[in-house]
N, C-alpha and C positions, 0 to 999 in steps of 0.2 A: 138062392137066386142072387142075393147081394154079393156073395163071395165070387160067383161066376162073373157078375158084372164088373167087380173089382179087377179080376184077372184080365178080362177082355179089354177093359179100358187101359189098364196098366201096360199091357202088351203093346197097345197102339201108341203109347207114349214113348217107349224106350228107344234109345239110340242117339239122343242129342247130347251135345257137349255140356260139361259142367261149367257153370260160371264161377269164377274165383271170388266174386263179390259175395261175402257172407251176409245173410240176413236172418234175423230172428223170425220165428213164426208170428210174432207180434206184428211185423210189418206187412204180413199178408192178410191180416184180419180186417173186418169192416169197422167203421168208426164206432158203432155202438159197443162192440166187443172190446175194442181198445179202451174206450172210456170206462167200461166196467172194470177192467184190470187196473186202470190208473187211479181209480177212486176207491180208497180203502173202505169207505162207507157203502159202496155198491158192489165190491168184490166179494162174492159168496164164500170164497176160500178163506177170507179173514175170520170166519166163524171157527174154522179148524185151527187157525193161528192162535186165537184166543183160548181155545181148549188146550192147545199145546202149551201156552204160557202157564195156565193153571197147573197142568201136570208137571211142568218144569219146576215151578215154585214149590210144589209139594214134594218132589223126590230128587231133584237134580241141583237146585240152586245152591245148596249148602256146600257142595264140592266145587262146582264151576262158578265161582264168584265173579269172574270177569266176563261171563257171558260167552257167546259162541260166534261173535262177529268174525267173518272170514272163513269159518270152518267149512260151510257148504261149498264154497268155491274150490276146495281142495279135495273133494271126494268124488269117486272112490279113491281109496288110499290103502297102503299096506298097514296091517295091524297084526302083530305077532307073526310076521312072514306070510300073511294071507291077505289077498286083496279083498276088501270089504267095501260095500257102499254105506251111505249114511244110516240107513235103516238097520243094517247089520251091526254097525258100530254102536248105535243106541242100545240094541238088544244085548250086545256084549257087555256094555256097562251095567245094564240092569242085572244080568245074570252074575257077573263077576263081582260087582261092587255093592249092589243093592240086595243081592241074594233073593231075587224075585224071578218069576217066569218071564221068558221073552214074549213080546207082543206079537200076535199073528200078523203075517203080511196082509196089507190092505185093511187092517183094522182101523177103526176111527182113532184110537189112541196113538198108534204108531204113525199114521199119516199126520195127526195133529202135532206130535213132537217134531217130526221131520219138517213140517211146514213152518213151525215156530223157529227152529234152528235156521232153516233156509232163509226165512224173511230177514234175519239179522245180517245176512250177507247181500241183501238186495242192493243193486247198483255197483257192486264190487266185481272186478274182472275174474273170470274163471282162470285158475292157475293150478290145474292138476299136474302131477309129476309125470315126466317121461324120461327118467334117468336110466342108468344102466340096469337098475333093479326092476323097475316097473315096465321097461320097454317091451318085454316079452308079453305082458298083459295087453298093452296097447296094440301090439301087432296081432295078437289073437283076436281082439275085438274088431280090428280092421278086417281081418280075414273073414269073420262072420258077416260083417257089413257088406263085403264084396261077394259073398258066396250065394249062388242061386239056391233057392229052397222050394220045397213043396211041389204040388202038382201044377202050380202056376209057373214054376221054374223061373222065378225072378229073384233078384238080390235087392237089398235095401238101396244100394248105390244106384241101381238103374232108375229108380223113381226119384230119390232124394238128391242125387247128384245130377243126373242127366236131365231131369224134367221138373225141377223145382220151379214154382211159379205158374205151372200149367194147372188145368182143372181135371179132377178125377171125381166123377159122379157128383158134380156140383160143388166140390170143395177144392180149395187151392192146395197143391202139393207143396209142403214146406221143405226147407233144406235139412230138417231133422237135427237142429241144434238144441241140445237139452238144457236150455237156459232157465227154465221156470218151474221145475218139478219140486215137490208135487204140485199138480195143476188142477184147476177146476175145469172140467170139460162140460160144455152145454149138452153134448150128446149123452154123457153119463149122468148129468144132474148130480154130480158128486165129485169129490176130490180123489185123485188116483196117482199112483207112483209112476215113475218112468218104466219100471218093469211091467206094469200093467199095460202100458201103451205098446211096449215092444212085443209082448205076448199077443196083443190084439193084431199087430201087423203080421206076425208069424202065422197066426190062425187064418188071417186074410189071404195068405199065400197057400193055404191048404197044406201047411206043414205041421208037424207035431211040436207044440211049444215047449220050451224048457220050463221046469218048475221054478216058482218064485225062489230067488236066492241062489239059483244055479250059477256056478262059476262062469259059464258061457255068457249069461246075461250081465254079470258084473263086469266081465271083460268088455262087453259091448258098451256098457255105460261109460266105462273109463275112456274108450276110444271116442265116443260121442262128445264127452266133456273135453278131451284133448283137442278134438276137431274144432270145438267152440272156444278154445283158449283165447283169452283176452276179451271175449264178449261178456256183457254184464249179466249177472244173476238177476232174474225177474221174480223169483219166488215170492208169493204164490201167483203164478200166471193164470190167465183165463184163455181157453181156446174153444173153438166151435164144437 
């Protein structure tokens, strides 16, 4: 029923012009949620950051002595001629350097490490690459963003470009700028990755979601980050 309601409401929203004024999802939230994100003592995602710091000090700090400031603002990025997101880069380092198993997607430890690394870039501008090498990945992500999907037959752009700021089932439709991942969602009562959010949206369109780590989702992540270029990293953000 909720998916059908999503589709019906989304269809009724489509067709309006996109505003060139970019806004973080933070600007659409209520005062209480913004205050929760702004106060590290009230932000529940900081528990993951603290866990990530402990994991970092245990297994990563010996090599990365200068920390990770600015790193999250540059991902997804190319690594060994493959586009990877930050979670995949963490796992590559674990497998290749530490000789340990990769952490499962959406596991507490992987989210914690990603949140800890992301928090070190908080307040810095997003600056992912869109050069001659990465441009094909940006374009592939944009094509997916624009493509109609599922039985609902809608694209990401129809809601997040054409109808940002309007209401869908009581929630404000954001512009879909990926400025704060991993985030704590009140709906989830948990921290989750950008890919979790993207898969949720695809399921809401009644389409078959891509697997975690699929190239299609990493391409879409890169496009969303490029689309938000210059906006500030908020990690770890809080959303409804």
